[in-house]
C-alpha positions as CSV (number, residue, x, y, z in Angstrom):
1,M,-7.4,13.4,1.4
2,P,-11.1,14.2,2.1
3,P,-12.9,11.8,4.4
4,G,-14.5,8.9,2.6
5,Q,-12.9,9.8,-0.8
6,A,-12.8,7.0,-3.4
7,G,-9.6,6.6,-5.2
8,T,-6.2,4.8,-5.2
9,F,-3.2,6.1,-3.3
10,H,0.4,5.5,-2.7
11,I,0.9,6.1,1.1
12,T,4.1,6.5,3.0
13,A,4.4,6.6,6.8
14,R,7.8,7.2,8.4
15,C,9.2,6.8,11.9
16,V,10.7,9.6,14.0
17,R,13.7,9.8,16.3
18,R,15.5,7.1,14.3
19,A,13.0,4.5,15.6
20,F,13.0,1.1,13.9
21,L,10.0,-0.7,12.6
22,W,12.2,-3.8,12.1
23,G,15.7,-4.9,11.3
24,F,19.1,-4.4,13.0
25,D,19.9,-1.0,14.5
26,R,23.7,-0.8,14.3
27,Y,23.9,2.3,16.4
28,A,21.8,0.9,19.3
29,K,23.1,-2.6,18.5
30,R,19.6,-4.0,18.8
31,N,17.7,-6.4,16.5
32,F,14.0,-5.4,15.9
33,E,13.3,-8.3,13.5
34,H,10.4,-9.4,15.7
35,R,8.5,-6.2,15.0
36,K,8.0,-7.0,11.3
37,P,5.0,-9.4,11.9
38,W,3.3,-6.8,14.0
39,V,3.2,-4.4,11.0
40,E,2.4,-6.9,8.3
41,Q,-0.4,-8.7,10.3
42,R,-2.0,-5.3,11.2
43,I,-1.9,-4.2,7.6
44,L,-3.6,-7.4,6.4
45,M,-6.2,-7.4,9.2
46,L,-7.2,-3.8,8.6
47,S,-7.3,-4.3,4.8
48,N,-9.8,-7.1,5.4
49,T,-11.8,-4.9,7.7
50,F,-12.0,-1.4,6.1
51,A,-13.7,-0.7,2.8
52,V,-10.4,-0.9,0.9
53,S,-8.4,-3.1,-1.5
54,L,-4.7,-3.6,-0.6
55,L,-2.7,-3.7,-3.8
56,S,0.9,-3.7,-2.6
57,F,2.9,-3.0,0.6
58,A,6.5,-2.9,1.8
59,V,7.7,-2.7,5.4
60,M,11.1,-1.1,5.6
61,S,13.4,-0.5,8.5
62,N,12.0,3.0,9.4
63,H,9.0,3.5,7.1
64,L,6.3,1.6,5.3
65,H,4.6,1.9,1.9
66,L,1.1,1.0,0.9
67,V,-0.8,1.1,-2.4
68,I,-4.4,1.0,-1.4
69,A,-7.7,1.6,-3.1
70,S,-10.5,3.2,-1.1
71,Q,-14.0,2.0,-1.9
72,P,-16.3,4.0,0.5
73,A,-19.5,2.9,-1.4
74,A,-19.0,-0.7,-0.1
75,V,-20.0,0.2,3.5
76,T,-23.6,1.0,2.3
77,A,-24.1,-2.7,1.8
78,W,-22.9,-3.7,5.3
79,S,-25.5,-4.3,8.0
80,D,-25.1,-2.6,11.4
81,A,-24.1,-6.0,12.8
82,E,-21.3,-6.3,10.3
83,I,-20.2,-2.7,11.0
84,A,-20.0,-3.5,14.7
85,A,-18.2,-6.8,14.2
86,R,-15.6,-5.1,12.0
87,W,-15.0,-2.4,14.5
88,V,-14.6,-4.9,17.3
89,R,-12.1,-6.7,15.2
90,I,-10.0,-3.5,15.2
91,Y,-10.5,-2.7,18.9
92,P,-11.2,-6.1,20.5
93,P,-12.0,-6.5,24.2
94,K,-9.3,-7.9,26.5
95,Y,-10.8,-11.3,26.5
96,A,-12.1,-13.1,23.4
97,K,-15.2,-14.4,25.3
98,D,-16.4,-10.7,25.6
99,V,-16.5,-10.1,21.8
100,P,-20.3,-10.9,21.5
101,A,-21.2,-8.6,24.4
102,K,-19.1,-5.7,22.9
103,I,-20.8,-6.1,19.5
104,A,-24.2,-6.2,21.2
105,G,-23.4,-3.0,23.2
106,L,-22.5,-1.2,20.0
107,L,-25.7,-2.3,18.3
108,K,-27.6,-0.5,21.1
109,Q,-26.1,2.8,19.9
110,P,-27.3,3.3,16.2
111,E,-25.9,6.8,16.0
112,Y,-22.5,5.6,17.0
113,V,-22.7,2.7,14.5
114,L,-23.4,5.3,11.8
115,L,-20.3,7.2,12.9
116,L,-18.3,3.9,12.7
117,R,-19.7,3.2,9.2
118,G,-18.0,6.5,8.1
119,R,-14.8,5.6,9.8
120,L,-14.6,2.3,8.0
121,S,-14.6,4.1,4.7
122,N,-11.9,6.6,5.7
123,L,-8.2,6.1,4.8
124,S,-7.2,8.5,7.6
125,W,-8.8,6.2,10.1
126,F,-7.2,3.2,8.4
127,M,-3.8,4.8,9.0
128,K,-4.7,5.9,12.6
129,T,-5.7,2.4,13.5
130,L,-2.6,1.0,11.8
131,Q,-0.1,3.3,13.4
132,E,-1.4,3.8,17.0
133,P,-1.1,0.2,18.3
134,I,2.3,-0.3,16.7
135,A,3.6,3.0,18.1
136,K,2.3,2.1,21.6
137,R,3.8,-1.3,21.5
138,A,7.2,-0.1,20.2
139,N,7.4,2.8,22.6
140,K,6.7,0.5,25.5
141,E,9.5,-1.8,24.3
142,D,11.8,1.2,23.8
143,R,10.8,2.6,27.2
144,V,10.0,6.0,25.7
145,K,7.0,8.2,25.2
146,G,5.8,10.5,22.4
147,R,5.5,10.0,18.6
148,F,6.8,6.9,16.9
149,F,5.5,7.9,13.4
150,E,5.6,11.3,11.8
151,G,2.5,13.4,12.5
152,R,1.1,13.0,9.0
153,F,1.4,10.3,6.4
154,K,2.1,11.2,2.8
155,N,-0.2,10.2,0.0
156,Q,0.1,10.3,-3.7
157,A,-3.0,10.0,-5.9
158,L,-2.9,7.4,-8.6
159,L,-5.1,8.5,-11.5
160,S,-4.7,5.8,-14.1
161,Q,-4.2,2.1,-14.3
162,D,-0.6,2.3,-15.5
163,G,0.0,4.8,-12.6
164,I,-1.4,2.3,-10.2
165,L,0.8,-0.5,-11.7
166,A,3.9,1.7,-11.5
167,A,3.2,2.4,-7.8
168,M,2.7,-1.3,-7.1
169,V,6.0,-2.1,-8.7
170,Y,7.9,0.8,-7.0
171,V,6.6,-0.4,-3.6
172,D,7.4,-4.1,-4.2
173,L,10.9,-3.2,-5.3
174,N,11.7,-1.0,-2.3
175,P,13.8,-3.6,-0.3
176,I,15.8,-4.3,-3.4
177,R,16.4,-0.7,-4.3
178,A,17.5,-0.1,-0.6
179,K,19.9,-3.0,-0.9
180,M,18.2,-4.8,2.0
181,V,17.8,-7.9,-0.1
182,D,19.0,-9.0,-3.5
183,S,16.1,-11.0,-4.9
184,L,12.3,-11.0,-4.9
185,G,12.3,-14.3,-3.1
186,N,14.0,-12.7,-0.1
187,S,11.7,-9.7,0.0
188,K,9.5,-11.2,2.8
189,N,8.2,-7.9,3.9
190,T,6.4,-7.0,0.6
191,G,3.2,-7.7,-1.3
192,I,5.2,-9.3,-4.1
193,W,6.5,-12.0,-1.7
194,L,2.9,-12.9,-0.7
195,R,1.9,-13.1,-4.4
196,M,4.8,-15.5,-5.1
197,K,4.1,-17.5,-2.0
198,N,0.4,-18.0,-3.1
199,L,1.5,-18.9,-6.6
200,L,3.9,-21.5,-5.3
201,Q,1.1,-23.0,-3.2
202,D,-1.4,-23.0,-6.1
203,Q,0.2,-22.8,-9.6
204,S,-3.3,-22.5,-11.2
205,L,-3.2,-18.8,-10.0
206,A,-0.4,-18.1,-12.5
207,N,-2.7,-17.3,-15.4
208,Q,-5.5,-15.8,-13.3
209,P,-6.0,-12.0,-13.5
210,I,-4.1,-10.1,-10.8
211,T,-6.2,-9.3,-7.8
212,P,-5.8,-7.3,-4.6
213,I,-3.6,-8.9,-1.9
214,A,-6.3,-8.3,0.8
215,G,-9.5,-6.5,1.3
216,L,-12.4,-6.0,-1.2
217,P,-11.8,-8.2,-4.3
218,T,-13.9,-6.0,-6.6
219,F,-11.2,-3.5,-7.5
220,Q,-10.3,-3.7,-11.2
221,L,-6.6,-3.9,-11.7
222,P,-4.9,-3.8,-15.1
223,A,-5.6,-6.8,-17.3
224,I,-2.5,-8.8,-16.6
225,S,-2.0,-12.1,-14.8
226,E,-0.3,-12.8,-11.5
227,A,2.6,-14.4,-13.3
228,Q,3.0,-11.5,-15.7
229,Y,3.0,-9.1,-12.8
230,I,5.7,-11.0,-11.0
231,E,7.7,-11.0,-14.3
232,L,7.1,-7.3,-14.6
233,V,8.5,-6.5,-11.1
234,D,11.5,-8.8,-11.7
235,K,12.5,-7.2,-15.0
236,T,11.8,-3.7,-13.9
237,G,14.1,-4.3,-10.9
238,R,16.8,-5.5,-13.1
239,Q,16.4,-2.6,-15.5
240,L,16.5,0.0,-12.7
241,H,19.4,-1.5,-10.8
242,P,22.2,1.1,-10.8
243,G,25.0,-1.3,-11.2
244,K,23.5,-3.5,-13.9
245,R,22.3,-1.1,-16.7
246,G,23.3,-2.5,-20.0
247,V,24.2,-6.0,-18.5
248,I,20.7,-7.4,-17.9
249,N,18.6,-7.8,-20.9
250,A,16.1,-5.0,-20.8
251,N,13.7,-6.2,-23.5
252,D,10.1,-5.2,-22.9
253,P,8.4,-7.9,-20.8
254,P,5.1,-9.3,-22.2
255,A,3.2,-7.4,-19.6
256,L,4.5,-4.0,-20.8
257,R,3.7,-4.8,-24.5
258,K,0.2,-6.0,-23.5
259,L,-0.4,-2.6,-21.7
260,G,1.1,-0.7,-24.7
261,L,3.8,0.9,-22.5
262,N,7.3,2.0,-23.7
263,M,10.1,0.6,-21.5
264,D,11.8,4.0,-21.0
265,H,8.5,5.6,-20.2
266,W,7.7,2.8,-17.8
267,A,11.1,3.1,-16.0
268,M,10.7,6.9,-15.6
269,Q,7.2,6.5,-14.3
270,V,8.2,4.0,-11.6
271,K,11.0,6.4,-10.6
272,G,8.4,9.2,-10.4
273,I,6.4,7.3,-7.8
274,G,9.3,7.8,-5.4
275,S,9.6,11.5,-6.0
276,G,8.2,13.7,-3.2
277,D,7.3,16.3,-5.9
278,W,4.8,14.2,-7.7
279,R,1.5,14.6,-5.9
280,A,-0.3,12.5,-8.5
281,V,0.5,10.0,-11.2
282,G,-1.5,9.5,-14.4
283,T,-2.1,10.7,-18.0
284,V,-2.0,14.4,-19.0
285,E,-5.8,14.6,-18.9
286,D,-5.9,13.0,-15.5
287,L,-3.2,15.3,-14.1
288,M,-4.8,18.5,-15.5
289,S,-8.1,17.5,-14.0
290,K,-6.6,16.8,-10.6
291,A,-4.7,20.2,-10.8
292,S,-8.0,22.0,-11.5
293,E,-9.7,20.1,-8.6
294,I,-7.2,21.3,-6.1
295,G,-6.9,24.8,-7.5
296,R,-3.5,24.5,-9.2
297,N,-2.5,25.4,-12.8
298,W,-0.2,22.3,-13.1
299,L,1.3,19.4,-11.2
300,C,4.8,17.9,-11.3
301,G,4.7,15.1,-13.9
302,I,2.5,16.8,-16.4
303,G,5.4,17.7,-18.7
304,F,6.8,14.1,-18.4
305,A,3.4,12.6,-19.3
306,R,2.9,15.1,-22.2
307,F,6.3,14.2,-23.6
308,F,5.6,10.5,-23.7
309,E,2.0,10.9,-24.9
310,S,3.0,13.1,-27.8
């Protein structure tokens, strides 16, 4: 993706050499459960630091998923002092007492602060600052050198609100689809678990419009509530479960009817998010426009979108 590009993306980053982000490695007979907080805490911190809105995430045993909206225009409203403070949050000094001095040092370099302003609106820098410290920490623990993550992360452009919603649901259901857990309540490595936790702590959130998990709160998500989104994820997971088709009631949940979506269309679109062939997800018009933008005559998914829009 071009530096500083606005848009919403489904991002996947995978480990190499059978490295584990977290979980039990049955071959090495080692438990890496303690690594999960490293990843989740880093994702949330960076989302609250960069010019982004975090919509969903899932930390799997050897890869991670993010649904994230880049909002580069936001950095123009940040002062140089805020830019410096945000950068020091990402790369803090060894001792907390030295934070003010490091911020002051950055403010003496206006050209460098301008460079940092650009980095804080760049998803490639977001991923770099997410992956590097995790890789160094894991490699040190594993007593190895070299790459921990693949050289490049994969990104899928989400061109419509139902495409964004489909990606969020796909990511939130990843642990269940991988049979790591059997219920949303046990998916403690996902955005949906954080949404459920927040709702349990404050039930007044149930009927509030769905908002980003972290980061800039201004991103406009589809007009459904937090409770409706949780219901949507739950019912989609039951509908897509390979062993329960025709057993669990697959009636359209209220959230789907409110969005004017057909259940079969919805199920196929969620599946399409996980396809490596789909570079973008959206309406026919959105996909044709994206294809033209990148010099292609078509994109995978256009025929599917045209069938359901006809």
